C-alpha positions as CSV (number, residue, x, y, z in Angstrom):
1,M,-51.7,35.9,21.5
2,A,-53.1,37.6,24.6
3,A,-56.0,40.0,24.4
4,V,-55.3,43.6,25.1
5,Q,-57.3,44.9,28.1
6,R,-58.4,48.5,27.8
7,G,-59.6,50.8,30.6
8,Q,-59.0,50.5,34.3
9,P,-58.2,47.2,35.8
10,Q,-61.2,45.7,37.7
11,G,-60.9,45.0,41.4
12,P,-62.3,41.9,43.2
13,T,-66.0,41.6,43.3
14,T,-68.0,41.9,46.6
15,W,-68.4,38.1,46.7
16,Q,-64.6,37.6,46.3
17,K,-63.9,40.1,49.0
18,M,-66.3,38.3,51.3
19,K,-64.8,34.9,50.6
20,M,-61.3,36.3,51.2
21,G,-62.3,37.8,54.5
22,A,-64.0,34.5,55.5
23,M,-60.9,32.5,54.7
24,M,-58.6,34.9,56.6
25,G,-61.0,34.9,59.5
26,A,-61.3,31.1,59.5
27,G,-57.5,30.8,59.6
28,V,-57.1,33.3,62.4
29,G,-60.0,31.7,64.3
30,L,-58.7,28.2,64.0
31,T,-55.3,29.3,65.3
32,I,-56.8,31.2,68.2
33,G,-59.2,28.3,69.0
34,F,-56.2,25.9,69.0
35,I,-54.3,28.2,71.4
36,F,-57.1,28.8,73.8
37,G,-58.5,25.3,73.5
38,S,-55.1,23.8,74.3
39,Y,-54.6,26.1,77.3
40,S,-58.1,25.2,78.6
41,I,-57.4,21.5,78.2
42,L,-54.0,21.7,79.9
43,R,-55.5,23.8,82.7
44,G,-58.8,22.1,83.4
45,G,-58.6,18.8,81.7
46,A,-60.4,17.5,78.6
47,G,-63.6,16.7,80.3
48,P,-65.9,13.7,79.6
49,R,-65.7,13.9,75.8
50,G,-61.9,13.7,75.5
51,I,-59.1,15.9,74.1
52,L,-59.8,15.9,70.4
53,P,-63.6,16.7,70.5
54,T,-63.0,19.4,73.1
55,L,-60.2,21.0,71.1
56,S,-62.1,20.7,67.8
57,Q,-65.1,22.4,69.4
58,Y,-62.9,25.4,70.5
59,M,-61.3,25.6,67.1
60,L,-64.5,25.3,65.0
61,S,-66.5,27.8,67.1
62,S,-63.7,30.3,67.1
63,G,-63.0,29.8,63.4
64,A,-66.7,30.3,62.5
65,T,-67.0,33.4,64.6
66,F,-63.9,35.0,63.1
67,A,-64.8,34.0,59.6
68,F,-68.3,35.5,59.9
69,F,-67.1,38.9,61.3
70,L,-64.1,39.2,59.0
71,S,-66.2,38.4,55.9
72,I,-68.7,41.2,56.8
73,G,-65.9,43.5,57.8
74,S,-63.9,43.1,54.6
75,V,-67.0,43.9,52.5
76,I,-67.9,47.0,54.5
77,R,-64.3,48.2,54.7
78,N,-63.6,47.8,51.0
79,D,-66.9,48.9,49.6
80,A,-66.0,52.4,48.3
81,Q,-68.5,54.6,46.4
82,L,-65.8,56.2,44.3
83,P,-63.1,54.6,42.2
84,P,-59.6,54.6,43.9
85,N,-58.2,57.5,41.7
86,W,-61.2,59.7,42.5
87,E,-61.0,58.8,46.2
88,A,-57.3,59.8,46.2
89,T,-58.2,63.2,44.6
90,R,-61.0,63.7,47.1
91,L,-58.6,63.1,50.0
92,Q,-56.0,65.5,48.6
93,L,-58.6,68.2,48.2
94,A,-60.2,67.6,51.6
95,S,-60.1,70.2,54.3
96,P,-56.8,70.3,56.3
97,I,-58.8,69.5,59.5
98,V,-59.5,66.0,58.1
99,R,-55.9,64.7,57.8
100,S,-54.1,61.7,58.9
101,R,-51.8,61.6,61.9
102,L,-48.8,61.2,59.6
103,D,-49.8,64.4,57.8
104,G,-50.1,66.2,61.1
105,A,-46.8,64.9,62.3
106,Q,-45.1,66.1,59.1
107,M,-46.6,69.5,59.3
108,M,-45.6,69.8,63.0
109,K,-42.0,68.8,62.1
110,A,-41.9,71.4,59.4
111,R,-43.1,74.1,61.8
112,W,-40.4,73.1,64.3
113,E,-37.7,73.3,61.7
114,L,-39.0,76.8,60.7
115,E,-38.9,77.9,64.3
116,K,-35.4,76.5,64.8
117,R,-34.2,78.5,61.7
118,R,-35.8,81.7,63.0
119,Q,-34.2,81.3,66.4
120,N,-30.8,80.6,64.9
121,S,-31.1,83.6,62.6
122,N,-32.0,85.9,65.5
123,L,-28.9,84.8,67.5
């Protein structure tokens, strides 16, 4: 029988977020390194070391760079001070000046509809 879990579900830890960001960055970096390394080899030749060492150097350096920055970025981006439900409440109660573009577009569309109704009722 499964144990009943009470309370709010726990999110990933900071370490798990960092590992996930590093894996995603490594995947993206390896792909970008393959693309740019292949282009460089096709354009200028492989050089004295050969094709495979040159391509692997591009891929590994790009993968390591992307993994480093995405691991740090995923921790910074997801490290909230408030639980998600409190953060949502804070955003709902925030001043109207601090709104998203979608909220602004929806408010502008509602105002246009109101103006159209006023113009049609005046005719």
